[in-house]
Backbone atoms as SQL, in Angstrom:
CREATE TABLE atoms (id INTEGER PRIMARY KEY, chain TEXT, resi INTEGER, resn TEXT, atom TEXT, x REAL, y REAL, z REAL);
INSERT INTO atoms VALUES
  (1, 'A', 1, 'MET', 'N', 72.204, 24.733, 16.059),
  (2, 'A', 1, 'MET', 'CA', 71.738, 26.113, 16.102),
  (3, 'A', 1, 'MET', 'C', 70.374, 26.168, 16.790),
  (4, 'A', 2, 'ALA', 'N', 70.208, 27.096, 17.685),
  (5, 'A', 2, 'ALA', 'CA', 68.968, 27.250, 18.452),
  (6, 'A', 2, 'ALA', 'C', 67.831, 27.734, 17.559),
  (7, 'A', 3, 'THR', 'N', 66.650, 27.221, 17.842),
  (8, 'A', 3, 'THR', 'CA', 65.456, 27.676, 17.147),
  (9, 'A', 3, 'THR', 'C', 64.990, 28.960, 17.828),
  (10, 'A', 4, 'PRO', 'N', 64.837, 30.046, 17.061),
  (11, 'A', 4, 'PRO', 'CA', 64.433, 31.319, 17.675),
  (12, 'A', 4, 'PRO', 'C', 63.070, 31.214, 18.362),
  (13, 'A', 5, 'LEU', 'N', 62.915, 32.005, 19.404),
  (14, 'A', 5, 'LEU', 'CA', 61.667, 32.049, 20.142),
  (15, 'A', 5, 'LEU', 'C', 60.682, 32.974, 19.437),
  (16, 'A', 6, 'THR', 'N', 59.472, 32.459, 19.252),
  (17, 'A', 6, 'THR', 'CA', 58.391, 33.244, 18.675),
  (18, 'A', 6, 'THR', 'C', 57.226, 33.218, 19.649),
  (19, 'A', 7, 'LEU', 'N', 56.651, 34.377, 19.912),
  (20, 'A', 7, 'LEU', 'CA', 55.525, 34.518, 20.835),
  (21, 'A', 7, 'LEU', 'C', 54.379, 35.195, 20.108),
  (22, 'A', 8, 'VAL', 'N', 53.237, 34.528, 20.036),
  (23, 'A', 8, 'VAL', 'CA', 52.086, 35.076, 19.324),
  (24, 'A', 8, 'VAL', 'C', 50.868, 35.040, 20.243),
  (25, 'A', 9, 'ALA', 'N', 50.353, 36.207, 20.560),
  (26, 'A', 9, 'ALA', 'CA', 49.148, 36.317, 21.384),
  (27, 'A', 9, 'ALA', 'C', 47.922, 36.292, 20.482),
  (28, 'A', 10, 'SER', 'N', 46.913, 35.547, 20.913),
  (29, 'A', 10, 'SER', 'CA', 45.655, 35.476, 20.167),
  (30, 'A', 10, 'SER', 'C', 44.537, 35.161, 21.152),
  (31, 'A', 11, 'GLU', 'N', 43.390, 34.824, 20.598),
  (32, 'A', 11, 'GLU', 'CA', 42.231, 34.508, 21.420),
  (33, 'A', 11, 'GLU', 'C', 41.477, 33.353, 20.784),
  (34, 'A', 12, 'ARG', 'N', 41.033, 32.398, 21.596),
  (35, 'A', 12, 'ARG', 'CA', 40.185, 31.312, 21.096),
  (36, 'A', 12, 'ARG', 'C', 38.801, 31.859, 20.804),
  (37, 'A', 13, 'SER', 'N', 38.009, 31.081, 20.088),
  (38, 'A', 13, 'SER', 'CA', 36.659, 31.521, 19.747),
  (39, 'A', 13, 'SER', 'C', 35.790, 31.755, 20.981),
  (40, 'A', 14, 'ASP', 'N', 36.125, 31.102, 22.098),
  (41, 'A', 14, 'ASP', 'CA', 35.357, 31.302, 23.330),
  (42, 'A', 14, 'ASP', 'C', 35.863, 32.495, 24.147),
  (43, 'A', 15, 'GLY', 'N', 36.841, 33.217, 23.615),
  (44, 'A', 15, 'GLY', 'CA', 37.361, 34.400, 24.288),
  (45, 'A', 15, 'GLY', 'C', 38.580, 34.153, 25.164),
  (46, 'A', 16, 'THR', 'N', 39.010, 32.900, 25.294),
  (47, 'A', 16, 'THR', 'CA', 40.176, 32.570, 26.109),
  (48, 'A', 16, 'THR', 'C', 41.441, 33.127, 25.465),
  (49, 'A', 17, 'PRO', 'N', 42.197, 33.948, 26.188),
  (50, 'A', 17, 'PRO', 'CA', 43.451, 34.451, 25.631),
  (51, 'A', 17, 'PRO', 'C', 44.489, 33.330, 25.572),
  (52, 'A', 18, 'VAL', 'N', 45.249, 33.299, 24.483),
  (53, 'A', 18, 'VAL', 'CA', 46.254, 32.264, 24.240),
  (54, 'A', 18, 'VAL', 'C', 47.573, 32.929, 23.871),
  (55, 'A', 19, 'LEU', 'N', 48.657, 32.407, 24.424),
  (56, 'A', 19, 'LEU', 'CA', 49.997, 32.804, 23.999),
  (57, 'A', 19, 'LEU', 'C', 50.645, 31.559, 23.419),
  (58, 'A', 20, 'ALA', 'N', 50.850, 31.557, 22.101),
  (59, 'A', 20, 'ALA', 'CA', 51.503, 30.435, 21.425),
  (60, 'A', 20, 'ALA', 'C', 53.005, 30.693, 21.415),
  (61, 'A', 21, 'VAL', 'N', 53.743, 29.722, 21.931),
  (62, 'A', 21, 'VAL', 'CA', 55.197, 29.834, 22.049),
  (63, 'A', 21, 'VAL', 'C', 55.820, 28.785, 21.135),
  (64, 'A', 22, 'THR', 'N', 56.768, 29.222, 20.306),
  (65, 'A', 22, 'THR', 'CA', 57.444, 28.337, 19.369),
  (66, 'A', 22, 'THR', 'C', 58.942, 28.528, 19.508),
  (67, 'A', 23, 'GLY', 'N', 59.681, 27.427, 19.441),
  (68, 'A', 23, 'GLY', 'CA', 61.140, 27.514, 19.466),
  (69, 'A', 23, 'GLY', 'C', 61.730, 26.982, 20.749),
  (70, 'A', 24, 'GLU', 'N', 62.857, 27.569, 21.142),
  (71, 'A', 24, 'GLU', 'CA', 63.566, 27.153, 22.347),
  (72, 'A', 24, 'GLU', 'C', 63.520, 28.258, 23.388),
  (73, 'A', 25, 'ILE', 'N', 63.253, 27.876, 24.637),
  (74, 'A', 25, 'ILE', 'CA', 63.207, 28.843, 25.732),
  (75, 'A', 25, 'ILE', 'C', 64.433, 28.600, 26.610),
  (76, 'A', 26, 'ASP', 'N', 65.287, 29.617, 26.691),
  (77, 'A', 26, 'ASP', 'CA', 66.488, 29.510, 27.515),
  (78, 'A', 26, 'ASP', 'C', 66.801, 30.873, 28.125),
  (79, 'A', 27, 'MET', 'N', 67.949, 30.975, 28.795),
  (80, 'A', 27, 'MET', 'CA', 68.256, 32.220, 29.501),
  (81, 'A', 27, 'MET', 'C', 68.418, 33.412, 28.561),
  (82, 'A', 28, 'SER', 'N', 68.656, 33.169, 27.284),
  (83, 'A', 28, 'SER', 'CA', 68.813, 34.285, 26.351),
  (84, 'A', 28, 'SER', 'C', 67.491, 34.957, 26.000),
  (85, 'A', 29, 'ASN', 'N', 66.370, 34.253, 26.195),
  (86, 'A', 29, 'ASN', 'CA', 65.080, 34.823, 25.806),
  (87, 'A', 29, 'ASN', 'C', 63.981, 34.665, 26.859),
  (88, 'A', 30, 'ALA', 'N', 64.326, 34.137, 28.030),
  (89, 'A', 30, 'ALA', 'CA', 63.323, 33.954, 29.085),
  (90, 'A', 30, 'ALA', 'C', 62.682, 35.281, 29.486),
  (91, 'A', 31, 'GLY', 'N', 63.435, 36.366, 29.434),
  (92, 'A', 31, 'GLY', 'CA', 62.881, 37.687, 29.745),
  (93, 'A', 31, 'GLY', 'C', 61.784, 38.085, 28.773),
  (94, 'A', 32, 'ASP', 'N', 61.952, 37.728, 27.505),
  (95, 'A', 32, 'ASP', 'CA', 60.918, 38.012, 26.502),
  (96, 'A', 32, 'ASP', 'C', 59.636, 37.243, 26.821),
  (97, 'A', 33, 'LEU', 'N', 59.799, 35.979, 27.229),
  (98, 'A', 33, 'LEU', 'CA', 58.631, 35.183, 27.617),
  (99, 'A', 33, 'LEU', 'C', 57.959, 35.789, 28.838),
  (100, 'A', 34, 'ASP', 'N', 58.752, 36.189, 29.814),
  (101, 'A', 34, 'ASP', 'CA', 58.205, 36.804, 31.025),
  (102, 'A', 34, 'ASP', 'C', 57.405, 38.057, 30.681),
  (103, 'A', 35, 'ASP', 'N', 57.952, 38.907, 29.826),
  (104, 'A', 35, 'ASP', 'CA', 57.249, 40.127, 29.404),
  (105, 'A', 35, 'ASP', 'C', 55.923, 39.790, 28.708),
  (106, 'A', 36, 'ALA', 'N', 55.964, 38.800, 27.816),
  (107, 'A', 36, 'ALA', 'CA', 54.751, 38.425, 27.080),
  (108, 'A', 36, 'ALA', 'C', 53.696, 37.852, 28.017),
  (109, 'A', 37, 'LEU', 'N', 54.113, 37.042, 28.983),
  (110, 'A', 37, 'LEU', 'CA', 53.156, 36.484, 29.949),
  (111, 'A', 37, 'LEU', 'C', 52.572, 37.575, 30.826),
  (112, 'A', 38, 'THR', 'N', 53.388, 38.511, 31.224),
  (113, 'A', 38, 'THR', 'CA', 52.907, 39.620, 32.052),
  (114, 'A', 38, 'THR', 'C', 51.855, 40.429, 31.304),
  (115, 'A', 39, 'ARG', 'N', 52.115, 40.739, 30.040),
  (116, 'A', 39, 'ARG', 'CA', 51.158, 41.504, 29.230),
  (117, 'A', 39, 'ARG', 'C', 49.889, 40.702, 28.956),
  (118, 'A', 40, 'SER', 'N', 50.058, 39.466, 28.541),
  (119, 'A', 40, 'SER', 'CA', 48.913, 38.658, 28.107),
  (120, 'A', 40, 'SER', 'C', 48.025, 38.208, 29.250),
  (121, 'A', 41, 'ALA', 'N', 48.588, 38.021, 30.442),
  (122, 'A', 41, 'ALA', 'CA', 47.792, 37.543, 31.578),
  (123, 'A', 41, 'ALA', 'C', 47.292, 38.680, 32.450),
  (124, 'A', 42, 'ALA', 'N', 47.456, 39.903, 32.005),
  (125, 'A', 42, 'ALA', 'CA', 47.066, 41.060, 32.809),
  (126, 'A', 42, 'ALA', 'C', 45.570, 41.082, 33.103),
  (127, 'A', 43, 'ASP', 'N', 44.755, 40.555, 32.188),
  (128, 'A', 43, 'ASP', 'CA', 43.309, 40.612, 32.356),
  (129, 'A', 43, 'ASP', 'C', 42.693, 39.330, 32.888),
  (130, 'A', 44, 'GLY', 'N', 43.510, 38.362, 33.240),
  (131, 'A', 44, 'GLY', 'CA', 42.966, 37.115, 33.775),
  (132, 'A', 44, 'GLY', 'C', 43.744, 35.914, 33.291),
  (133, 'A', 45, 'PRO', 'N', 43.215, 34.715, 33.531),
  (134, 'A', 45, 'PRO', 'CA', 43.912, 33.481, 33.186),
  (135, 'A', 45, 'PRO', 'C', 44.281, 33.405, 31.706),
  (136, 'A', 46, 'LEU', 'N', 45.425, 32.798, 31.451),
  (137, 'A', 46, 'LEU', 'CA', 45.984, 32.718, 30.104),
  (138, 'A', 46, 'LEU', 'C', 46.328, 31.273, 29.788),
  (139, 'A', 47, 'LEU', 'N', 46.014, 30.843, 28.580),
  (140, 'A', 47, 'LEU', 'CA', 46.410, 29.533, 28.093),
  (141, 'A', 47, 'LEU', 'C', 47.723, 29.708, 27.335),
  (142, 'A', 48, 'VAL', 'N', 48.767, 29.017, 27.782),
  (143, 'A', 48, 'VAL', 'CA', 50.082, 29.115, 27.143),
  (144, 'A', 48, 'VAL', 'C', 50.319, 27.818, 26.373),
  (145, 'A', 49, 'ASP', 'N', 50.419, 27.946, 25.059),
  (146, 'A', 49, 'ASP', 'CA', 50.592, 26.787, 24.188),
  (147, 'A', 49, 'ASP', 'C', 52.083, 26.564, 23.946),
  (148, 'A', 50, 'LEU', 'N', 52.631, 25.552, 24.617),
  (149, 'A', 50, 'LEU', 'CA', 54.044, 25.196, 24.475),
  (150, 'A', 50, 'LEU', 'C', 54.224, 23.987, 23.556),
  (151, 'A', 51, 'SER', 'N', 53.216, 23.649, 22.785),
  (152, 'A', 51, 'SER', 'CA', 53.266, 22.435, 21.971),
  (153, 'A', 51, 'SER', 'C', 54.346, 22.489, 20.896),
  (154, 'A', 52, 'GLN', 'N', 54.825, 23.672, 20.554),
  (155, 'A', 52, 'GLN', 'CA', 55.867, 23.799, 19.536),
  (156, 'A', 52, 'GLN', 'C', 57.220, 24.193, 20.136),
  (157, 'A', 53, 'VAL', 'N', 57.383, 23.985, 21.437),
  (158, 'A', 53, 'VAL', 'CA', 58.647, 24.276, 22.114),
  (159, 'A', 53, 'VAL', 'C', 59.491, 23.007, 22.119),
  (160, 'A', 54, 'GLY', 'N', 60.724, 23.119, 21.614),
  (161, 'A', 54, 'GLY', 'CA', 61.610, 21.966, 21.539),
  (162, 'A', 54, 'GLY', 'C', 62.622, 21.890, 22.664),
  (163, 'A', 55, 'TYR', 'N', 62.758, 22.976, 23.419),
  (164, 'A', 55, 'TYR', 'CA', 63.738, 23.007, 24.510),
  (165, 'A', 55, 'TYR', 'C', 63.279, 24.006, 25.546),
  (166, 'A', 56, 'LEU', 'N', 63.404, 23.627, 26.818),
  (167, 'A', 56, 'LEU', 'CA', 63.009, 24.489, 27.928),
  (168, 'A', 56, 'LEU', 'C', 64.029, 24.314, 29.039),
  (169, 'A', 57, 'ASP', 'N', 64.788, 25.386, 29.343),
  (170, 'A', 57, 'ASP', 'CA', 65.777, 25.270, 30.411),
  (171, 'A', 57, 'ASP', 'C', 65.252, 25.858, 31.713),
  (172, 'A', 58, 'SER', 'N', 66.105, 25.912, 32.723),
  (173, 'A', 58, 'SER', 'CA', 65.683, 26.366, 34.047),
  (174, 'A', 58, 'SER', 'C', 65.223, 27.820, 34.053),
  (175, 'A', 59, 'ALA', 'N', 65.787, 28.640, 33.184),
  (176, 'A', 59, 'ALA', 'CA', 65.339, 30.041, 33.119),
  (177, 'A', 59, 'ALA', 'C', 63.890, 30.109, 32.644),
  (178, 'A', 60, 'GLY', 'N', 63.545, 29.301, 31.659),
  (179, 'A', 60, 'GLY', 'CA', 62.163, 29.240, 31.183),
  (180, 'A', 60, 'GLY', 'C', 61.227, 28.682, 32.231),
  (181, 'A', 61, 'LEU', 'N', 61.676, 27.649, 32.946),
  (182, 'A', 61, 'LEU', 'CA', 60.872, 27.092, 34.036),
  (183, 'A', 61, 'LEU', 'C', 60.610, 28.129, 35.116),
  (184, 'A', 62, 'THR', 'N', 61.629, 28.907, 35.443),
  (185, 'A', 62, 'THR', 'CA', 61.473, 29.950, 36.460),
  (186, 'A', 62, 'THR', 'C', 60.382, 30.933, 36.066),
  (187, 'A', 63, 'VAL', 'N', 60.363, 31.313, 34.801),
  (188, 'A', 63, 'VAL', 'CA', 59.329, 32.230, 34.305),
  (189, 'A', 63, 'VAL', 'C', 57.954, 31.586, 34.446),
  (190, 'A', 64, 'LEU', 'N', 57.832, 30.329, 34.053),
  (191, 'A', 64, 'LEU', 'CA', 56.538, 29.643, 34.151),
  (192, 'A', 64, 'LEU', 'C', 56.085, 29.511, 35.603),
  (193, 'A', 65, 'PHE', 'N', 57.022, 29.221, 36.506),
  (194, 'A', 65, 'PHE', 'CA', 56.679, 29.157, 37.933),
  (195, 'A', 65, 'PHE', 'C', 56.187, 30.515, 38.433),
  (196, 'A', 66, 'THR', 'N', 56.820, 31.578, 37.994),
  (197, 'A', 66, 'THR', 'CA', 56.433, 32.929, 38.411),
  (198, 'A', 66, 'THR', 'C', 54.983, 33.232, 38.044),
  (199, 'A', 67, 'HIS', 'N', 54.540, 32.723, 36.922),
  (200, 'A', 67, 'HIS', 'CA', 53.193, 33.017, 36.418),
  (201, 'A', 67, 'HIS', 'C', 52.206, 31.863, 36.631),
  (202, 'A', 68, 'ALA', 'N', 52.608, 30.838, 37.357),
  (203, 'A', 68, 'ALA', 'CA', 51.800, 29.611, 37.476),
  (204, 'A', 68, 'ALA', 'C', 50.363, 29.855, 37.923),
  (205, 'A', 69, 'SER', 'N', 50.147, 30.830, 38.769),
  (206, 'A', 69, 'SER', 'CA', 48.785, 31.060, 39.271),
  (207, 'A', 69, 'SER', 'C', 47.863, 31.690, 38.229),
  (208, 'A', 70, 'ASN', 'N', 48.426, 32.209, 37.132),
  (209, 'A', 70, 'ASN', 'CA', 47.626, 32.878, 36.109),
  (210, 'A', 70, 'ASN', 'C', 47.620, 32.172, 34.760),
  (211, 'A', 71, 'ILE', 'N', 48.260, 30.996, 34.682),
  (212, 'A', 71, 'ILE', 'CA', 48.358, 30.325, 33.388),
  (213, 'A', 71, 'ILE', 'C', 47.900, 28.878, 33.473),
  (214, 'A', 72, 'ARG', 'N', 47.497, 28.353, 32.315),
  (215, 'A', 72, 'ARG', 'CA', 47.312, 26.920, 32.056),
  (216, 'A', 72, 'ARG', 'C', 48.232, 26.614, 30.890),
  (217, 'A', 73, 'LEU', 'N', 48.731, 25.410, 30.810),
  (218, 'A', 73, 'LEU', 'CA', 49.699, 25.072, 29.773),
  (219, 'A', 73, 'LEU', 'C', 49.203, 23.965, 28.857),
  (220, 'A', 74, 'ILE', 'N', 49.582, 24.060, 27.602),
  (221, 'A', 74, 'ILE', 'CA', 49.479, 22.948, 26.664),
  (222, 'A', 74, 'ILE', 'C', 50.921, 22.573, 26.363),
  (223, 'A', 75, 'ALA', 'N', 51.260, 21.302, 26.561),
  (224, 'A', 75, 'ALA', 'CA', 52.641, 20.876, 26.379),
  (225, 'A', 75, 'ALA', 'C', 52.724, 19.647, 25.480),
  (226, 'A', 76, 'ASN', 'N', 53.854, 19.510, 24.831),
  (227, 'A', 76, 'ASN', 'CA', 54.103, 18.336, 23.997),
  (228, 'A', 76, 'ASN', 'C', 54.805, 17.260, 24.828),
  (229, 'A', 77, 'PRO', 'N', 54.876, 16.035, 24.327),
  (230, 'A', 77, 'PRO', 'CA', 55.489, 14.943, 25.091),
  (231, 'A', 77, 'PRO', 'C', 56.969, 15.165, 25.414),
  (232, 'A', 78, 'LEU', 'N', 57.635, 16.015, 24.682),
  (233, 'A', 78, 'LEU', 'CA', 59.054, 16.281, 24.929),
  (234, 'A', 78, 'LEU', 'C', 59.268, 17.064, 26.223),
  (235, 'A', 79, 'ILE', 'N', 58.422, 18.065, 26.478),
  (236, 'A', 79, 'ILE', 'CA', 58.649, 18.906, 27.661),
  (237, 'A', 79, 'ILE', 'C', 57.722, 18.586, 28.840),
  (238, 'A', 80, 'THR', 'N', 56.702, 17.765, 28.622),
  (239, 'A', 80, 'THR', 'CA', 55.805, 17.409, 29.724),
  (240, 'A', 80, 'THR', 'C', 56.549, 16.805, 30.917),
  (241, 'A', 81, 'PRO', 'N', 57.509, 15.890, 30.703),
  (242, 'A', 81, 'PRO', 'CA', 58.231, 15.354, 31.863),
  (243, 'A', 81, 'PRO', 'C', 58.981, 16.425, 32.659),
  (244, 'A', 82, 'VAL', 'N', 59.537, 17.407, 31.986),
  (245, 'A', 82, 'VAL', 'CA', 60.253, 18.492, 32.666),
  (246, 'A', 82, 'VAL', 'C', 59.280, 19.284, 33.535),
  (247, 'A', 83, 'LEU', 'N', 58.100, 19.551, 33.009),
  (248, 'A', 83, 'LEU', 'CA', 57.102, 20.303, 33.758),
  (249, 'A', 83, 'LEU', 'C', 56.610, 19.513, 34.974),
  (250, 'A', 84, 'THR', 'N', 56.524, 18.204, 34.815),
  (251, 'A', 84, 'THR', 'CA', 56.061, 17.346, 35.907),
  (252, 'A', 84, 'THR', 'C', 57.137, 17.182, 36.982),
  (253, 'A', 85, 'ILE', 'N', 58.349, 16.834, 36.567),
  (254, 'A', 85, 'ILE', 'CA', 59.448, 16.617, 37.523),
  (255, 'A', 85, 'ILE', 'C', 59.770, 17.885, 38.303),
  (256, 'A', 86, 'SER', 'N', 59.651, 19.023, 37.650),
  (257, 'A', 86, 'SER', 'CA', 59.957, 20.293, 38.312),
  (258, 'A', 86, 'SER', 'C', 58.922, 20.654, 39.383),
  (259, 'A', 87, 'GLY', 'N', 57.749, 20.047, 39.308),
  (260, 'A', 87, 'GLY', 'CA', 56.678, 20.362, 40.249),
  (261, 'A', 87, 'GLY', 'C', 55.685, 21.386, 39.718),
  (262, 'A', 88, 'LEU', 'N', 55.916, 21.897, 38.532),
  (263, 'A', 88, 'LEU', 'CA', 55.007, 22.894, 37.962),
  (264, 'A', 88, 'LEU', 'C', 53.607, 22.318, 37.765),
  (265, 'A', 89, 'SER', 'N', 53.538, 21.022, 37.480),
  (266, 'A', 89, 'SER', 'CA', 52.226, 20.388, 37.271),
  (267, 'A', 89, 'SER', 'C', 51.368, 20.393, 38.531),
  (268, 'A', 90, 'GLU', 'N', 51.977, 20.633, 39.681),
  (269, 'A', 90, 'GLU', 'CA', 51.218, 20.720, 40.927),
  (270, 'A', 90, 'GLU', 'C', 50.658, 22.126, 41.159),
  (271, 'A', 91, 'LEU', 'N', 51.147, 23.091, 40.380),
  (272, 'A', 91, 'LEU', 'CA', 50.726, 24.483, 40.561),
  (273, 'A', 91, 'LEU', 'C', 49.789, 24.985, 39.479),
  (274, 'A', 92, 'THR', 'N', 49.798, 24.325, 38.333),
  (275, 'A', 92, 'THR', 'CA', 48.943, 24.758, 37.234),
  (276, 'A', 92, 'THR', 'C', 48.517, 23.545, 36.409),
  (277, 'A', 93, 'THR', 'N', 47.490, 23.714, 35.603),
  (278, 'A', 93, 'THR', 'CA', 46.994, 22.646, 34.747),
  (279, 'A', 93, 'THR', 'C', 47.890, 22.513, 33.524),
  (280, 'A', 94, 'ILE', 'N', 48.237, 21.266, 33.206),
  (281, 'A', 94, 'ILE', 'CA', 49.024, 20.990, 32.009),
  (282, 'A', 94, 'ILE', 'C', 48.239, 20.015, 31.158),
  (283, 'A', 95, 'GLU', 'N', 47.898, 20.470, 29.964),
  (284, 'A', 95, 'GLU', 'CA', 47.139, 19.641, 29.026),
  (285, 'A', 95, 'GLU', 'C', 48.092, 19.095, 27.974),
  (286, 'A', 96, 'GLY', 'N', 47.733, 17.962, 27.389),
  (287, 'A', 96, 'GLY', 'CA', 48.505, 17.421, 26.273),
  (288, 'A', 96, 'GLY', 'C', 48.233, 18.218, 25.016),
  (289, 'A', 97, 'ASN', 'N', 49.078, 18.049, 24.043),
  (290, 'A', 97, 'ASN', 'CA', 48.930, 18.726, 22.767),
  (291, 'A', 97, 'ASN', 'C', 47.724, 18.125, 22.038),
  (292, 'A', 98, 'PRO', 'N', 46.672, 18.916, 21.786),
  (293, 'A', 98, 'PRO', 'CA', 45.467, 18.362, 21.156),
  (294, 'A', 98, 'PRO', 'C', 45.706, 17.880, 19.739),
  (295, 'A', 99, 'SER', 'N', 46.759, 18.347, 19.068),
  (296, 'A', 99, 'SER', 'CA', 47.030, 17.895, 17.693),
  (297, 'A', 99, 'SER', 'C', 47.951, 16.686, 17.663),
  (298, 'A', 100, 'ASP', 'N', 48.386, 16.185, 18.838),
  (299, 'A', 100, 'ASP', 'CA', 49.259, 15.032, 18.930),
  (300, 'A', 100, 'ASP', 'C', 48.392, 13.774, 18.966),
  (301, 'A', 101, 'PRO', 'N', 48.548, 12.858, 18.000),
  (302, 'A', 101, 'PRO', 'CA', 47.695, 11.687, 17.928),
  (303, 'A', 101, 'PRO', 'C', 47.960, 10.666, 19.027),
  (304, 'A', 102, 'SER', 'N', 49.062, 10.741, 19.755),
  (305, 'A', 102, 'SER', 'CA', 49.375, 9.724, 20.763),
  (306, 'A', 102, 'SER', 'C', 48.693, 9.966, 22.086);
């Protein structure tokens, strides 16, 4: 069973807008992610926290590519290779999960 997608917009203490994404990103919900990125990045660069994403398909990648010039990503070790192989890492900054001890 797929883990539902949850999108939570917030702000870091330094004022950086953050969109925390949890669950699985696929063609059934990529439009929701696109809408959230469009809204959240309207005022400037956005940090997208994908550290709690367990699955990312091509529809989700397409959305991230569309917004690559306005986002930075935090990714977990599970999806980092997908972001790198796809070439997204050449278009935007991808940071490791700061809560991951490895």
